[in-house]
C-alpha positions in Angstrom: -54.5 0.3 -34.6 -54.8 -3.3 -35.7 -58.6 -4.8 -34.6 -58.9 -8.4 -34.6 -62.4 -10.3 -34.6 -63.0 -12.8 -32.0 -62.4 -15.6 -34.7 -59.2 -14.6 -35.7 -58.1 -13.7 -32.1 -58.5 -17.3 -31.3 -56.5 -18.4 -34.2 -53.5 -15.8 -33.5 -53.4 -16.7 -29.9 -53.3 -20.6 -30.7 -50.9 -20.1 -33.2 -48.7 -17.9 -30.8 -48.8 -20.8 -28.0 -47.5 -23.2 -30.5 -44.5 -21.0 -31.3 -43.8 -20.2 -27.7 -44.1 -24.2 -26.9 -41.7 -25.2 -30.0 -39.2 -22.6 -28.5 -39.0 -23.9 -25.4 -38.7 -27.2 -26.4 -35.9 -26.2 -28.4 -34.3 -24.6 -25.4 -34.7 -27.4 -23.0 -33.3 -30.0 -25.7 -30.3 -28.1 -27.5 -29.7 -24.6 -25.4 -29.4 -24.4 -21.8 -29.7 -20.8 -20.7 -27.8 -20.1 -17.7 -25.3 -17.4 -16.5 -21.8 -18.4 -17.0 -19.8 -19.0 -13.6 -16.6 -17.2 -13.1 -13.8 -19.8 -14.4 -10.2 -20.4 -13.5 -9.0 -17.5 -16.1 -10.6 -15.0 -13.6 -8.4 -15.7 -11.0 -4.8 -16.5 -10.1 -3.6 -19.6 -8.7 -0.6 -19.9 -6.2 1.3 -21.5 -8.9 1.0 -18.2 -11.1 3.1 -16.5 -8.3 6.4 -16.4 -10.3 4.7 -15.6 -13.8 3.1 -12.4 -12.6 5.2 -8.9 -12.9 5.0 -7.3 -9.6 6.4 -4.5 -7.4 7.4 -4.1 -3.8 7.1 -0.3 -3.5 8.5 -0.2 0.1 11.8 -1.6 1.1 15.2 -0.6 2.5 18.4 -1.8 0.9 20.9 0.1 3.0 23.9 -2.5 2.2 25.9 -3.4 -1.1 24.3 -6.8 -1.2 22.5 -8.2 -4.1 20.6 -10.9 -2.2 17.6 -9.0 -2.1 17.5 -8.1 -5.8 18.5 -11.4 -6.8 15.4 -13.0 -4.9 13.3 -10.2 -6.4 14.5 -11.1 -9.8 13.7 -15.2 -9.0 10.3 -14.3 -7.7 9.6 -11.4 -10.7 9.6 -8.3 -8.5 10.7 -5.0 -9.0 11.7 -3.0 -6.0 11.5 0.7 -4.5 14.2 0.9 -1.9 13.2 4.0 0.4 15.5 6.2 2.2 14.5 7.2 5.6 16.3 9.1 8.7 16.1 7.2 11.8 19.1 7.4 14.0 19.7 3.7 13.7 20.0 3.9 9.8 23.0 5.1 8.1 23.2 8.6 7.3 20.9 9.6 4.3 23.8 10.6 2.1 25.1 7.2 2.4 21.5 5.4 1.8 21.6 7.5 -1.2 25.0 6.4 -2.4 23.9 2.6 -2.1 20.7 3.1 -3.8 22.5 5.0 -7.1 25.0 2.3 -7.2 22.2 -0.4 -7.2 19.9 1.6 -9.8 23.0 1.6 -12.0 23.7 -2.0 -12.0 20.3 -3.1 -12.0 18.2 -0.5 -13.6 15.4 -2.8 -14.5 15.2 -4.3 -11.1 15.1 -1.2 -8.5 14.4 2.5 -8.1 14.9 4.6 -5.3 13.0 7.2 -3.3 14.9 9.8 -1.4 14.4 11.6 1.9 15.5 15.1 3.7 17.4 16.0 6.9 15.7 17.8 9.5 19.2 18.8 10.9 19.4 22.4 11.7 15.3 22.7 11.5 15.3 26.2 12.9 17.9 27.9 10.5 17.4 30.0 7.9 19.2 27.9 5.7 17.1 24.8 6.4 14.5 24.8 3.5 17.1 26.1 0.8 19.7 23.3 1.6 16.7 20.5 1.8 15.3 21.5 -1.5 18.8 21.8 -3.1 19.5 18.1 -1.8 16.1 16.9 -3.3 17.2 18.4 -6.7 20.1 16.7 -6.5 18.7 13.4 -5.5 16.0 13.6 -8.5 19.2 14.3 -10.6 20.8 11.1 -9.5 17.6 9.0 -10.5 15.2 9.4 -7.3 11.6 9.3 -8.3 9.8 9.8 -4.9 10.5 11.3 -1.4 9.8 10.0 1.9 8.7 11.7 5.0 9.0 9.7 8.5 7.1 9.8 11.8 10.0 11.8 13.4 8.1 14.6 12.1 5.3 15.0 14.8 6.8 12.4 17.1 10.7 13.7 17.4 11.2 17.0 16.1 10.6 20.0 18.1 11.2 23.6 17.4 13.8 26.0 19.5 11.2 26.8 21.7 10.8 22.9 22.5 7.2 22.4 20.4 6.8 19.4 18.6 6.8 20.2 14.6 3.8 18.7 12.7 3.8 17.6 9.3 1.7 20.8 8.1 4.0 23.2 9.4 4.5 25.9 6.9 8.0 25.5 6.7 7.6 22.2 4.6 5.2 23.8 2.2 8.3 25.0 -0.3 9.4 21.4 -0.3 5.6 20.2 -1.1 5.1 22.7 -3.7 7.9 21.7 -5.5 6.9 18.2 -5.7 3.4 19.0 -6.6 4.6 21.2 -9.5 7.0 18.4 -10.7 4.7 15.6 -10.2 7.0 13.7 -7.6 5.1 11.5 -5.3 5.6 11.8 -1.3 5.6 8.6 0.5 4.1 9.7 4.2 4.7 7.6 7.2 3.3 10.0 9.6 2.1 8.6 13.1 2.1 5.1 14.1 -0.4 2.1 14.5 -3.3 3.1 16.7 -1.9 0.2 18.8 0.8 2.3 19.8 -1.4 4.4 22.0 -2.4 1.2 24.0 -0.5 -1.1 26.8 1.6 -3.8 25.1 -1.1 -6.3 26.7 -3.7 -4.6 24.9 -2.1 -4.5 21.3 -4.1 -6.5 18.8 -0.9 -7.5 16.6 1.9 -9.3 18.3 4.5 -7.7 15.9 3.3 -4.4 17.4 3.9 -5.6 20.9 7.3 -6.7 20.0 8.3 -3.4 18.1 7.0 -1.1 20.7 8.3 -3.2 23.6 11.6 -2.7 21.9 11.3 0.9 20.9 9.7 2.5 23.8 10.5 6.1 22.3 7.4 5.3 20.0 5.2 3.6 22.4 2.8 6.7 22.5 1.2 5.0 25.6 4.3 5.9 27.7 4.4 9.6 26.3 0.7 11.1 27.0 2.7 14.7 26.7 3.2 13.7 22.9 0.8 14.7 20.2 -2.4 12.1 20.0 -2.9 10.0 17.3 -5.8 12.1 16.3 -3.7 15.2 16.1 -1.2 13.3 13.9 -3.8 12.2 11.6 -5.4 15.9 11.5 -2.1 17.3 10.7 -1.4 14.8 7.7 -4.9 15.5 6.5 -4.3 19.2 6.5 -1.4 18.9 4.4 -3.3 17.3 1.7 -5.9 20.0 2.3 -3.1 22.8 1.4 -1.6 20.7 -1.2 -4.5 19.0 -3.1 -2.2 18.5 -6.2 0.3 16.6 -4.3 0.7 12.8 -5.2 0.7 11.5 -1.7 1.1 7.6 -0.7 0.4 7.0 2.9 2.9 4.3 4.1 1.6 1.5 6.2 -2.1 2.0 5.1 -1.7 5.7 6.2 -1.7 4.8 9.6 -5.3 4.0 9.4 -4.4 0.1 9.3 -7.1 -0.3 12.0 -10.1 0.4 10.5 -11.0 0.1 6.6 -13.8 2.5 7.3 -11.7 5.2 8.4 -9.2 4.7 5.6 -12.3 4.8 3.1 -12.9 8.0 4.4 -9.8 9.4 3.8 -9.7 8.2 0.2 -13.0 9.6 -0.6 -11.9 12.8 0.5 -8.5 13.0 -0.8 -8.6 11.8 -4.7 -4.7 12.2 -4.7 -4.2 9.9 -1.9 -3.4 6.2 -2.1 -1.6 3.9 0.3 0.7 1.3 0.5 0.1 -2.1 2.9 3.7 -2.1 4.1 3.9 -4.5 7.4 0.2 -3.7 7.8 -1.4 -6.5 5.8 -2.0 -8.7 9.1 -4.1 -5.7 10.4 -6.5 -6.3 7.2 -6.3 -10.0 8.0 -7.4 -9.4 11.6 -10.5 -7.4 10.3 -11.4 -10.0 7.8 -11.5 -12.4 10.9 -14.8 -11.1 11.7 -16.0 -9.3 8.6 -14.4 -10.9 5.5 -16.8 -9.4 3.2 -16.3 -5.8 4.5 -12.4 -6.3 3.7 -12.8 -8.0 0.3 -15.3 -5.0 -0.7 -12.7 -2.5 0.6 -10.4 -3.8 -1.9 -12.8 -4.2 -5.0 -13.9 -0.7 -4.3 -10.5 1.0 -3.4 -8.7 -1.1 -6.1 -6.9 1.7 -7.9 -5.5 3.0 -4.8 -3.8 -0.1 -3.0 -0.3 -0.6 -3.6 1.5 -3.8 -2.5 4.5 -3.3 -0.2 6.2 -4.8 2.8 8.8 -2.9 4.5 11.4 -5.8 4.1 15.0 -4.8 4.8 18.4 -5.8 3.8 21.0 -5.1 6.4 22.1 -6.1 9.6 23.3 -9.6 10.4 21.1 -12.0 9.0 23.0 -14.0 6.1 22.1 -14.5 2.4 20.2 -17.8 2.6 18.2 -16.6 5.6 17.3 -13.3 3.9 16.1 -15.2 0.9 13.7 -17.3 2.6 12.3 -14.5 4.7 11.8 -12.2 1.6 10.3 -15.4 -0.5 8.3 -16.7 2.3 6.8 -13.2 3.0 5.7 -12.4 -0.7 4.4 -16.1 -1.2 2.2 -15.7 2.2 0.8 -12.3 1.0 0.0 -13.8 -2.5 -1.9 -16.7 -1.2 -4.0 -14.0 1.0 -4.9 -12.1 -2.3 -5.5 -15.0 -4.8 -6.8 -17.8 -2.8 -9.9 -18.6 -0.7 -7.9 -20.8 1.6 -8.2 -20.5 5.4 -5.2 -19.0 6.7 -3.4 -18.5 10.0 -1.0 -15.7 10.9 1.8 -15.3 13.4 0.6 -11.9 14.0 -2.7 -13.0 16.0 -4.3 -16.5 17.0 -7.7 -16.4 15.3 -8.0 -18.0 11.7 -9.4 -16.0 8.6 -10.1 -16.5 4.8 -8.0 -15.2 2.1 -9.7 -12.9 -0.3 -9.5 -14.6 -3.4 -9.4 -11.3 -5.6 -9.9 -11.4 -9.5 -6.9 -11.1 -11.7 -7.6 -7.5 -12.9 -7.5 -6.2 -9.1 -4.5 -8.5 -8.4 -2.6 -6.7 -11.3 -3.4 -3.2 -9.9 -2.4 -4.0 -6.3 1.1 -5.6 -7.7 1.9 -3.8 -10.8 -0.2 -1.2 -12.4 -1.1 1.0 -9.1 2.7 1.2 -8.7 3.2 2.5 -12.2 0.5 4.9 -11.9 1.3 6.3 -8.4 5.1 6.3 -9.0 5.4 7.6 -12.8 9.4 7.0 -12.6 9.2 3.6 -11.6 9.2 1.5 -14.7 
């Protein structure tokens, strides 16, 4: 222990005060102590759009046409075209043939996800045939599998009962995917708006879609499985197959609530979601709680994958298709990278763009796709 006399203590104190005074003068005259604010290097701008490598992991190219791919190349996108089996699409074998031709012609620009048929569901041969089809698809280059909303909303067994996605007959397929680290893309259920009258739906696009497709407007079908039953069946699959790499298409049909989606992501570490055709639902939530939506992106930045659900097919000509694709992509980019006040054709209110840091934007547009779809590069 050091003991000072009163005399030396006074001298020491005076000397200390002189030293501190000199230091503060130096700080004020030569060095300013402050926190460095975020600079432009932290964020992307609108002009960076073309320079950044990006993926759109949910598109449908069902025609032998290169318009979509050429626009993707111009906008620095790589694509995942997804086979799916609604009645209004070509047969899944034809979709696969188109996809295989495209990936051979543009191997650096496009990958594809296969699907399986639900025909002859009740037959003893169904499981074996569909597993064989999936293996054939992987041999041809498929990197993922898509299951669609007809499971739970259309398919019935021989007794007329709806078949849900947690039916044990799917288990051998999901076990195979788990064992081989092949991701499953699940469009299961619909937006919660589907259980509302058209005039009560929160998104204009939902009003338009369900007005044209009353077969999926669940408000008109109270005898069908409920929204909660469909979500519970999906969750049960993830409980039964905890190693299954699962990507919930369309924000996992939990587009209406970042809180509900966060609960699922917390519960199921092998679950991610794509944002295909549901970004407007996030924008709507940002109208009333901007910080909630932005904080959701920050917290779950490793689990969110950019996607659009854009299609190539039908009667639209090439210039119109190019514009539709580019405009959709650039509008979404603005929402993620700027802090502008924006408007959407999906609803009438104004909302603020999220201005996410570069590191998060890079995950949403590129590295999450490469992580959750191992064969996409």
